C-alpha positions as a Python dict, from the first residue, in 0.01 Angstrom:
ca = {
    (1, 'M'): (0, 0, 0),
    (2, 'I'): (248, 88, 276),
    (3, 'R'): (-37, 206, 505),
    (4, 'E'): (-223, -122, 444),
    (5, 'S'): (89, -324, 518),
    (6, 'I'): (147, -136, 844),
    (7, 'A'): (-207, -218, 951),
    (8, 'G'): (-161, -587, 873),
    (9, 'V'): (181, -624, 1028),
    (10, 'S'): (104, -421, 1339),
    (11, 'G'): (-159, -678, 1427),
    (12, 'L'): (119, -917, 1530),
    (13, 'A'): (157, -936, 1907),
    (14, 'G'): (536, -920, 1942),
    (15, 'G'): (815, -711, 1798),
    (16, 'R'): (593, -429, 1671),
    (17, 'S'): (870, -172, 1693),
    (18, 'R'): (1096, -383, 1467),
    (19, 'Y'): (823, -408, 1207),
    (20, 'L'): (738, -40, 1211),
    (21, 'R'): (1106, 45, 1177),
    (22, 'A'): (1123, -190, 878),
    (23, 'L'): (824, -40, 702),
    (24, 'T'): (949, 312, 772),
    (25, 'A'): (1286, 223, 622),
    (26, 'M'): (1119, 73, 315),
    (27, 'A'): (917, 390, 269),
    (28, 'R'): (1239, 595, 284),
    (29, 'V'): (1405, 369, 27),
    (30, 'A'): (1098, 387, -197),
    (31, 'A'): (1116, 767, -181),
    (32, 'I'): (1478, 756, -296),
    (33, 'Y'): (1376, 575, -614),
    (34, 'A'): (1055, 772, -672),
    (35, 'G'): (1025, 895, -1028),
    (36, 'G'): (1247, 628, -1177),
    (37, 'V'): (1619, 574, -1181),
    (38, 'G'): (1842, 707, -1453),
    (39, 'K'): (2183, 561, -1527),
    (40, 'D'): (2354, 882, -1416),
    (41, 'D'): (2218, 877, -1059),
    (42, 'R'): (2160, 503, -1009),
    (43, 'H'): (2481, 450, -811),
    (44, 'Q'): (2407, 733, -567),
    (45, 'R'): (2052, 613, -509),
    (46, 'H'): (2167, 256, -455),
    (47, 'C'): (2425, 377, -201),
    (48, 'R'): (2168, 578, -5),
    (49, 'G'): (1920, 290, -4),
    (50, 'A'): (2187, 43, 103),
    (51, 'V'): (2288, 258, 402),
    (52, 'I'): (1926, 274, 521),
    (53, 'L'): (1864, -101, 495),
    (54, 'A'): (2198, -199, 648),
    (55, 'A'): (2126, 27, 947),
    (56, 'L'): (1781, -130, 980),
    (57, 'C'): (1920, -485, 987),
    (58, 'R'): (2191, -388, 1235),
    (59, 'R'): (1936, -233, 1474),
    (60, 'N'): (1678, -514, 1447),
    (61, 'G'): (1950, -778, 1489),
    (62, 'A'): (1911, -1160, 1498),
    (63, 'F'): (1729, -1284, 1185),
    (64, 'W'): (1766, -944, 1019),
    (65, 'V'): (2145, -966, 1034),
    (66, 'K'): (2123, -1323, 905),
    (67, 'A'): (1911, -1200, 616),
    (68, 'A'): (2161, -923, 534),
    (69, 'Q'): (2445, -1177, 532),
    (70, 'F'): (2238, -1401, 303),
    (71, 'F'): (2169, -1120, 56),
    (72, 'S'): (2533, -1006, 67),
    (73, 'C'): (2604, -1320, -139),
    (74, 'R'): (2323, -1262, -390),
    (75, 'P'): (2454, -1046, -676),
    (76, 'D'): (2177, -1201, -887),
    (77, 'V'): (1920, -1011, -678),
    (78, 'L'): (2078, -692, -543),
    (79, 'P'): (2307, -427, -691),
    (80, 'Q'): (2670, -421, -582),
    (81, 'E'): (2614, -119, -358),
    (82, 'Y'): (2377, -322, -139),
    (83, 'I'): (2609, -625, -146),
    (84, 'E'): (2898, -420, -10),
    (85, 'A'): (2688, -255, 262),
    (86, 'F'): (2547, -588, 383),
    (87, 'Q'): (2892, -750, 386),
    (88, 'Q'): (2988, -513, 667),
    (89, 'L'): (2727, -659, 902),
    (90, 'Q'): (2839, -913, 1159),
    (91, 'N'): (2633, -1123, 1394),
    (92, 'D'): (2700, -967, 1736),
    (93, 'A'): (2452, -1181, 1929),
    (94, 'S'): (2478, -1167, 2308),
    (95, 'P'): (2499, -1491, 2512),
    (96, 'V'): (2182, -1616, 2675),
    (97, 'P'): (2218, -1686, 3051),
    (98, 'F'): (2269, -2055, 3122),
    (99, 'A'): (1960, -2065, 3343),
    (100, 'K'): (1748, -2019, 3028),
    (101, 'I'): (1959, -2269, 2834),
    (102, 'E'): (1910, -2519, 3115),
    (103, 'T'): (1533, -2493, 3067),
    (104, 'A'): (1578, -2607, 2706),
    (105, 'L'): (1802, -2893, 2821),
    (106, 'E'): (1541, -3008, 3072),
    (107, 'K'): (1269, -3005, 2806),
    (108, 'S'): (1477, -3233, 2584),
    (109, 'W'): (1657, -3455, 2836),
    (110, 'G'): (1456, -3427, 3160),
    (111, 'K'): (1547, -3282, 3499),
    (112, 'D'): (1830, -3534, 3544),
    (113, 'W'): (2004, -3417, 3225),
    (114, 'R'): (2333, -3358, 3407),
    (115, 'D'): (2361, -3737, 3460),
    (116, 'N'): (2474, -3754, 3093),
    (117, 'F'): (2783, -3545, 3166),
    (118, 'R'): (3094, -3536, 3378),
    (119, 'W'): (3083, -3161, 3331),
    (120, 'I'): (2950, -2889, 3101),
    (121, 'D'): (3085, -2537, 3064),
    (122, 'E'): (2804, -2291, 3137),
    (123, 'N'): (2983, -2018, 2939),
    (124, 'P'): (2919, -2059, 2565),
    (125, 'V'): (3211, -2097, 2328),
    (126, 'A'): (3009, -1957, 2036),
    (127, 'V'): (2690, -1752, 1999),
    (128, 'A'): (2488, -1701, 1679),
    (129, 'S'): (2146, -1567, 1588),
    (130, 'I'): (1956, -1892, 1653),
    (131, 'A'): (2179, -2097, 1886),
    (132, 'Q'): (2477, -2103, 2117),
    (133, 'V'): (2734, -2377, 2175),
    (134, 'H'): (2866, -2514, 2504),
    (135, 'R'): (3154, -2753, 2558),
    (136, 'G'): (3102, -3060, 2774),
    (137, 'R'): (3232, -3407, 2856),
    (138, 'L'): (3007, -3713, 2858),
    (139, 'K'): (3016, -3983, 3125),
    (140, 'D'): (3222, -4206, 2893),
    (141, 'G'): (3488, -3934, 2861),
    (142, 'T'): (3391, -3810, 2514),
    (143, 'D'): (3439, -3435, 2471),
    (144, 'V'): (3138, -3286, 2293),
    (145, 'A'): (2995, -2964, 2153),
    (146, 'V'): (2637, -2900, 2269),
    (147, 'K'): (2448, -2670, 2033),
    (148, 'V'): (2126, -2538, 2190),
    (149, 'R'): (1851, -2345, 2011),
    (150, 'L'): (1794, -2014, 2186),
    (151, 'P'): (1466, -1984, 2382),
    (152, 'G'): (1196, -1799, 2190),
    (153, 'V'): (1394, -1779, 1867),
    (154, 'K'): (1148, -1993, 1670),
    (155, 'K'): (852, -1769, 1759),
    (156, 'L'): (1059, -1461, 1680),
    (157, 'F'): (1149, -1602, 1339),
    (158, 'E'): (783, -1682, 1262),
    (159, 'Q'): (693, -1318, 1337),
    (160, 'D'): (980, -1179, 1131),
    (161, 'A'): (902, -1414, 841),
    (162, 'K'): (563, -1248, 795),
    (163, 'V'): (726, -907, 782),
    (164, 'F'): (985, -1017, 527),
    (165, 'Q'): (708, -1149, 304),
    (166, 'V'): (528, -813, 327),
    (167, 'L'): (850, -623, 254),
    (168, 'A'): (930, -848, -41),
    (169, 'T'): (586, -781, -187),
    (170, 'L'): (635, -405, -145),
    (171, 'A'): (980, -416, -303),
    (172, 'A'): (865, -635, -591),
    (173, 'S'): (592, -389, -686),
    (174, 'R'): (823, -86, -681),
    (175, 'F'): (1155, -228, -797),
    (176, 'R'): (1072, -473, -1073),
    (177, 'E'): (1441, -516, -1150),
    (178, 'F'): (1488, -716, -825),
    (179, 'D'): (1354, -1070, -785),
    (180, 'L'): (1327, -1033, -408),
    (181, 'K'): (1020, -1251, -354),
    (182, 'Q'): (1195, -1563, -480),
    (183, 'A'): (1508, -1489, -277),
    (184, 'V'): (1314, -1414, 43),
    (185, 'E'): (1125, -1742, 15),
    (186, 'Q'): (1455, -1925, -26),
    (187, 'L'): (1592, -1749, 285),
    (188, 'L'): (1282, -1831, 492),
    (189, 'I'): (1280, -2196, 389),
    (190, 'M'): (1652, -2230, 467),
    (191, 'T'): (1615, -2066, 810),
    (192, 'A'): (1307, -2273, 901),
    (193, 'M'): (1506, -2587, 821),
    (194, 'E'): (1798, -2466, 1034),
    (195, 'L'): (1571, -2409, 1335),
    (196, 'D'): (1492, -2781, 1359),
    (197, 'F'): (1819, -2944, 1454),
    (198, 'R'): (1689, -3282, 1340),
    (199, 'N'): (1744, -3153, 988),
    (200, 'E'): (2102, -3058, 1071),
    (201, 'A'): (2157, -3405, 1220),
    (202, 'A'): (2032, -3567, 899),
    (203, 'N'): (2248, -3331, 694),
    (204, 'T'): (2554, -3418, 902),
    (205, 'R'): (2499, -3792, 849),
    (206, 'R'): (2449, -3746, 475),
    (207, 'F'): (2751, -3522, 434),
    (208, 'A'): (2976, -3751, 643),
    (209, 'R'): (2893, -4048, 418),
    (210, 'Q'): (3062, -3887, 118),
    (211, 'P'): (3420, -3996, 25),
    (212, 'H'): (3584, -3671, 131),
    (213, 'H'): (3941, -3558, 79),
    (214, 'P'): (4156, -3722, 353),
    (215, 'R'): (4242, -3380, 496),
    (216, 'I'): (3876, -3289, 548),
    (217, 'R'): (3719, -3381, 882),
    (218, 'I'): (3349, -3386, 974),
    (219, 'P'): (3241, -3384, 1342),
    (220, 'E'): (3079, -3707, 1461),
    (221, 'L'): (2710, -3688, 1553),
    (222, 'I'): (2601, -3810, 1900),
    (223, 'D'): (2262, -3951, 1802),
    (224, 'G'): (2118, -4035, 2142),
    (225, 'L'): (2139, -3675, 2266),
    (226, 'S'): (2043, -3485, 1950),
    (227, 'G'): (1688, -3371, 1874),
    (228, 'E'): (1478, -3074, 1759),
    (229, 'R'): (1629, -2818, 2000),
    (230, 'I'): (1973, -2967, 2068),
    (231, 'L'): (2254, -3101, 1853),
    (232, 'V'): (2548, -3283, 2012),
    (233, 'T'): (2864, -3364, 1816),
    (234, 'S'): (3223, -3455, 1891),
    (235, 'W'): (3433, -3165, 2014),
    (236, 'E'): (3685, -3065, 1748),
    (237, 'E'): (4010, -2909, 1867),
    (238, 'G'): (4188, -2640, 1672),
    (239, 'P'): (4181, -2268, 1598),
    (240, 'R'): (3949, -2105, 1349),
    (241, 'L'): (4094, -2125, 999),
    (242, 'R'): (4119, -1747, 968),
    (243, 'N'): (4302, -1716, 1302),
    (244, 'H'): (4538, -1997, 1204),
    (245, 'L'): (4619, -1839, 868),
    (246, 'D'): (4674, -1499, 1026),
    (247, 'A'): (4935, -1663, 1251),
    (248, 'H'): (5078, -1889, 976),
    (249, 'P'): (5026, -1711, 642),
    (250, 'E'): (5276, -1945, 473),
    (251, 'Q'): (5020, -2226, 508),
    (252, 'A'): (4742, -2040, 325),
    (253, 'G'): (4811, -2192, -17),
    (254, 'D'): (4810, -2547, 118),
    (255, 'L'): (4508, -2528, 349),
    (256, 'L'): (4288, -2321, 120),
    (257, 'S'): (4366, -2548, -175),
    (258, 'V'): (4245, -2843, 37),
    (259, 'L'): (3926, -2651, 114),
    (260, 'L'): (3866, -2549, -248),
    (261, 'T'): (3929, -2904, -372),
    (262, 'S'): (3675, -3028, -120),
    (263, 'Y'): (3405, -2786, -233),
    (264, 'L'): (3463, -2864, -600),
    (265, 'Q'): (3423, -3234, -512),
    (266, 'Q'): (3106, -3160, -318),
    (267, 'V'): (2946, -2978, -612),
    (268, 'T'): (3080, -3168, -913),
    (269, 'R'): (3098, -3524, -774),
    (270, 'F'): (2892, -3573, -457),
    (271, 'G'): (2596, -3347, -536),
    (272, 'V'): (2590, -3260, -165),
    (273, 'Y'): (2764, -2946, -42),
    (274, 'Q'): (2788, -2745, 279),
    (275, 'A'): (2594, -2432, 188),
    (276, 'D'): (2732, -2187, 444),
    (277, 'P'): (3110, -2156, 391),
    (278, 'H'): (3144, -1881, 650),
    (279, 'P'): (3509, -1848, 769),
    (280, 'G'): (3393, -1923, 1124),
    (281, 'N'): (3275, -2267, 1012),
    (282, 'F'): (3629, -2396, 949),
    (283, 'L'): (3893, -2512, 1198),
    (284, 'V'): (4247, -2644, 1154),
    (285, 'N'): (4337, -2941, 1376),
    (286, 'A'): (4676, -3071, 1486),
    (287, 'Q'): (4680, -3324, 1199),
    (288, 'G'): (4664, -3046, 940),
    (289, 'Q'): (4303, -3126, 852),
    (290, 'V'): (4037, -2865, 776),
    (291, 'V'): (3737, -2931, 999),
    (292, 'I'): (3404, -2826, 846),
    (293, 'L'): (3136, -2724, 1097),
    (294, 'D'): (2764, -2640, 1076),
    (295, 'F'): (2540, -2840, 844),
    (296, 'G'): (2219, -2652, 915),
    (297, 'A'): (2213, -2569, 544),
    (298, 'I'): (2336, -2805, 275),
    (299, 'G'): (2275, -2803, -97),
    (300, 'V'): (2154, -3120, -264),
    (301, 'L'): (2174, -3166, -642),
    (302, 'T'): (2017, -3432, -859),
    (303, 'P'): (2256, -3644, -1070),
    (304, 'D'): (2141, -3449, -1376),
    (305, 'E'): (2212, -3115, -1205),
    (306, 'V'): (2559, -3239, -1102),
    (307, 'R'): (2633, -3326, -1465),
    (308, 'R'): (2496, -3001, -1611),
    (309, 'Y'): (2650, -2766, -1354),
    (310, 'S'): (2985, -2943, -1368),
    (311, 'R'): (2995, -2895, -1745),
    (312, 'L'): (2892, -2531, -1708),
    (313, 'L'): (3143, -2443, -1436),
    (314, 'Y'): (3433, -2612, -1608),
    (315, 'G'): (3318, -2485, -1947),
    (316, 'L'): (3334, -2128, -1815),
    (317, 'M'): (3693, -2188, -1710),
    (318, 'G'): (3798, -2364, -2030),
    (319, 'F'): (3814, -2727, -1912),
    (320, 'E'): (3537, -2855, -2143),
    (321, 'G'): (3721, -2798, -2470),
    (322, 'D'): (3539, -2646, -2765),
    (323, 'V'): (3186, -2601, -2626),
    (324, 'D'): (2907, -2349, -2678),
    (325, 'I'): (2891, -2163, -2344),
    (326, 'G'): (2548, -2021, -2426),
    (327, 'E'): (2408, -2368, -2488),
    (328, 'L'): (2556, -2490, -2157),
    (329, 'F'): (2363, -2213, -1977),
    (330, 'V'): (2041, -2316, -2150),
    (331, 'Q'): (2099, -2682, -2063),
    (332, 'A'): (2161, -2580, -1700),
    (333, 'G'): (1814, -2422, -1681),
    (334, 'F'): (1882, -2050, -1736),
    (335, 'K'): (1578, -1888, -1897),
    (336, 'G'): (1494, -1554, -2051),
    (337, 'G'): (1771, -1521, -2303),
    (338, 'S'): (1882, -1695, -2620),
    (339, 'P'): (2199, -1909, -2621),
    (340, 'E'): (2363, -1635, -2828),
    (341, 'T'): (2279, -1366, -2569),
    (342, 'L'): (2398, -1583, -2280),
    (343, 'R'): (2720, -1665, -2462),
    (344, 'E'): (2792, -1302, -2549),
    (345, 'L'): (2733, -1188, -2190),
    (346, 'A'): (2947, -1467, -2046),
    (347, 'L'): (3237, -1416, -2284),
    (348, 'Y'): (3228, -1038, -2248),
    (349, 'V'): (3237, -1052, -1868),
    (350, 'L'): (3478, -1342, -1832),
    (351, 'T'): (3731, -1217, -2083),
    (352, 'D'): (3750, -885, -1903),
    (353, 'K'): (3712, -983, -1539),
    (354, 'V'): (3910, -1306, -1522),
    (355, 'S'): (4221, -1135, -1653),
    (356, 'Q'): (4180, -831, -1427),
    (357, 'Q'): (4018, -952, -1104),
    (358, 'G'): (4003, -1331, -1119),
    (359, 'P'): (3717, -1581, -1156),
    (360, 'V'): (3541, -1485, -832),
    (361, 'A'): (3484, -1127, -943),
    (362, 'A'): (3390, -1259, -1287),
    (363, 'M'): (3122, -1488, -1145),
    (364, 'G'): (2974, -1209, -934),
    (365, 'E'): (2974, -970, -1229),
    (366, 'L'): (2814, -1229, -1454),
    (367, 'M'): (2533, -1295, -1206),
    (368, 'Q'): (2468, -922, -1182),
    (369, 'R'): (2453, -886, -1561),
    (370, 'F'): (2206, -1173, -1581),
    (371, 'R'): (1989, -998, -1321),
    (372, 'E'): (1998, -673, -1519),
    (373, 'E'): (1896, -861, -1835),
    (374, 'R'): (1606, -1031, -1648),
    (375, 'I'): (1749, -1378, -1708),
    (376, 'S'): (1602, -1636, -1470),
    (377, 'I'): (1870, -1823, -1277),
    (378, 'P'): (1792, -2170, -1131),
    (379, 'D'): (1771, -2173, -750),
    (380, 'S'): (2019, -2458, -725),
    (381, 'Y'): (2277, -2269, -931),
    (382, 'I'): (2226, -1960, -714),
    (383, 'G'): (2323, -2171, -412),
    (384, 'I'): (2636, -2299, -587),
    (385, 'S'): (2747, -1955, -702),
    (386, 'R'): (2683, -1810, -355),
    (387, 'V'): (2912, -2074, -205),
    (388, 'L'): (3188, -2030, -465),
    (389, 'I'): (3176, -1650, -449),
    (390, 'T'): (3197, -1657, -68),
    (391, 'L'): (3476, -1914, -69),
    (392, 'G'): (3659, -1729, -346),
    (393, 'G'): (3651, -1408, -147),
    (394, 'F'): (3812, -1594, 141),
    (395, 'L'): (4090, -1717, -89),
    (396, 'M'): (4142, -1372, -234),
    (397, 'S'): (4189, -1221, 113),
    (398, 'Y'): (4499, -1442, 149),
    (399, 'Q'): (4608, -1394, -213),
    (400, 'V'): (4564, -1761, -296),
    (401, 'P'): (4478, -1826, -666),
    (402, 'F'): (4132, -1970, -727),
    (403, 'D'): (4232, -2293, -907),
    (404, 'W'): (3931, -2437, -1092),
    (405, 'T'): (4118, -2750, -1201),
    (406, 'P'): (3883, -3050, -1160),
    (407, 'P'): (3974, -3253, -846),
    (408, 'E'): (4049, -3569, -1049),
    (409, 'Q'): (4280, -3377, -1284),
    (410, 'R'): (4451, -3201, -994),
    (411, 'K'): (4513, -3537, -822),
    (412, 'A'): (4661, -3685, -1140),
    (413, 'Q'): (4892, -3387, -1182),
    (414, 'S'): (5029, -3430, -828),
    (415, 'T'): (5121, -3798, -877),
}
């Protein structure tokens, strides 16, 4: 099968070396697991496989690093050894020369595009795998952030997407314990949406309409200048949240509690949540507000999902009174296990982990146990758990307790 896949993938015009490296790495990983995996050597094999795949993603860069970061928050799919290896990867994208960025600006705004600005800084203030951001000032004096899709990145993603689908098929046939095909499709759909900035503009409008906590700020969209390749928003002053907390650790409890309250509101009240709580996506402004950036990916829940997931999350943490946890899982759409099995797994993990490592570690452990037991987890819940696990890890790094108290109850307690 690997030889057939190489033949099919090598037919793509661009990036052949990346694809051959990927297939070679997959063959090496497959060899590690050849002959089955016993409990005694599973950890060592997982560690060796994780090192190979992390090195592959680091060398191929761009979308591959993005994919590794995505899977580093998926304990429902990958063993902990892979999670830890992928968490070490950072997006070290190099800036694209402004001459190439200017070509994209001309395509969207015409050759007289500079007439919209008093000035624009040709050195980017931020660079990621699919875009870079420049600061500018409009003719009316408004300071703005200009996010520009990198030239050629869409074509590159389309090529890489085909390879990821091939690799997912190979992995699914050899490692039946991992539900990689479903996760890869979710990653590809999410990235394709992010590449069209019109989706991010719509997400920003939708998210900004919600009745957020007064200390949460959302950048304002500049509609007339935003389109498929370019997104223009108000410029938001302030240091990155992590940098601010490193300089003012005494403010960690206050600011991170504001952020956690916001995300609990997003999931359990609004049904609309920012789905990429990367530390770099938060600023702290002079008014003490937490500014949330980047709405390329948001999660949207139906009213029924909001109700079911709210009951499940708060039931797990004891805020739903005397409820059957297993039945809450079934009602939330978990399949493949009886309510009794789900309840026993949840109580076993939570009783042990919450007391020792806190609810974040407990949630990650529970998702991993569900994966091992071949319990199907709803896609929408995977998105929620990914957000809460990522956010919880951020809180833990500053030793701030993960307070699951419902926002309404927390507000009542403070008055």
